N, C-alpha and C positions, 0 to 999 in steps of 0.2 A: 504494500500500500504506500502511496507517495502523497504527501501533502505539498501543495504549492506554497513555497515561501522563498525567501532570499537568504541563504541558499535553500534548495529543496530539501525536505526532511523525508527520509525513507524509513519505514518500519517493516521489519521482516517477521514472519510468523513461522519460519522454518522449524521443523521438528515438533511443532505444537499439534497435539491430537485433539480433534473435536468429536464429541459424541452427543447424541440426542439424550435428553434427560430420561431417566427410567420411567416407564409407564406406571402410574399409580393405580393400584386396584381400587375399584369403587368400594364404598362402605358396605357392610353386611346388613341383613335384615336385623332391625333393632337399632341401627345406627342411622345417622343423618347425612344426606348428600346436600351440598350447598353450591350454588352458582347462579349468576344472573340476578342476584338480589332475592333469590328464593331458597327455601330449605324444604327438602322432601324426605320424610321418614316413613319406612314401612315397618310398622310395629309387629305384624304377624302375617304369616302366609299359611293357609290351610287348604286341604282338598276334601271338602265335604262331598258325600255321595249325592246329596240333594239339599235344597234349601226350601223350607216351608215357612210361610207366614199366613195365618188365616186359612183361606181356602186355596191359596196359590202355592204351587210347588214348582221349582226349577230343577231339572235334571239335565245332565250332559247328554248330547247325542251319542249314538253308538261309536265307540272308539275314542271318545274324548273324556276329559275330566274337568271338573270345575276347580278353579283356583280362587279362593276368597282372600282378598288383601285388605288389611286394616291400615290405612295410611293417614298422614297429616301433611298438609302443605302450609308453609308459613311465609308471609311476605316480610322479608328482612329489610324493612324501611325502603322498599322500592317505590319510587314515585314515577308515574301516577299509580293509582290502584291497579291490581292485577286480577284478572278473571280466571277462576279455577273451573275446570271442566273435567268430569270423570273420564271422558273419552280421551283425555291426554295421558291416561295411565295405560301402559302396555307391558307385556312380557316378551322378552327376546330369548329365543332358544340358541343353542350352541351353533346352529347353522346360520344364524342371523335373521331368522324369520320372526316377524313382529306379530304378536297376538294381542288384539285390543279388546277393550270392553265391548260386549256385544249389544248393550242396551243402556240407555241412561237410567232406566227404571227396571231393576231386576225383580221379576216376580218371585216371591218366596223370600224376599228380604224387605223388612219394614222400611218405609221411606225415611224414617228418622235415623236409620243406621247407615244409609247410603251416603257416599261422598256427594255433596250437593254441588250444583252449579252456583257459584257465589263469587262476588267481587270482594277481594280482600284489600282493605286500606293498608297503608304502611304499618307494619307491626302486627297485623291481623293474622289469624290462622284458622284453618278448618280441618276437621277430621271426619272420616267415614270409611265405609267399606265399598270395594269395587269387586265385581265378579267377572272373571275372564274364563272362557272355555278354550282349552288347549288339547292337542292330541295326547293320549295317554303315554305314548312312547317318546314324546319330546323331551330333550334334555334341557331343562330351563337354566338360563345363565344369569339374566339380569331382569330387574323390574325397572321400567323406565318411566319418567315423567317428562313428557315432551312439552316443555314449558313455552316454546315459541319465542324465547328471548335469545339474545346473541349468545353464541357458544353452543356446545353440544348439549343434549338432553341430560337431565339429572338421572343417575343410575344407582341402583342398590343391587349388590351382588347376591344371587341365590346360592351359587355353588361356592365351595371353599377355595 
């Protein structure tokens, strides 16, 4: 590299090795992923055989399983307010396939338990459950919150 000066200044980087920074693993279930002014926590992940509330029951289609996620999204003083949508929660398998929430309103799960569509003011948070149907044989890798803000989506690791 040469800087124009009188006389010219030359800086050499001979022998200097450059390496990309180590890839940081996403946090695990129970921990919090942060980025873009948001925090995403997956408190639990279960695979119930069915969900029943009142007269409504949800069961997976043949060859699939239900995954029930209990999550929290927090606005870390991000201005302006941020809109949370349960359809932004997805599961990604080891092949990179994205499995998303199949419905804004899961029958068999009380409305008060579901992650609502809500606008979060700075500092606000919302919690709830999301139901996703995935193939039984899928090797689940991460739970993703596709926040729509700059940078990659927030991810929580399912595997070790």
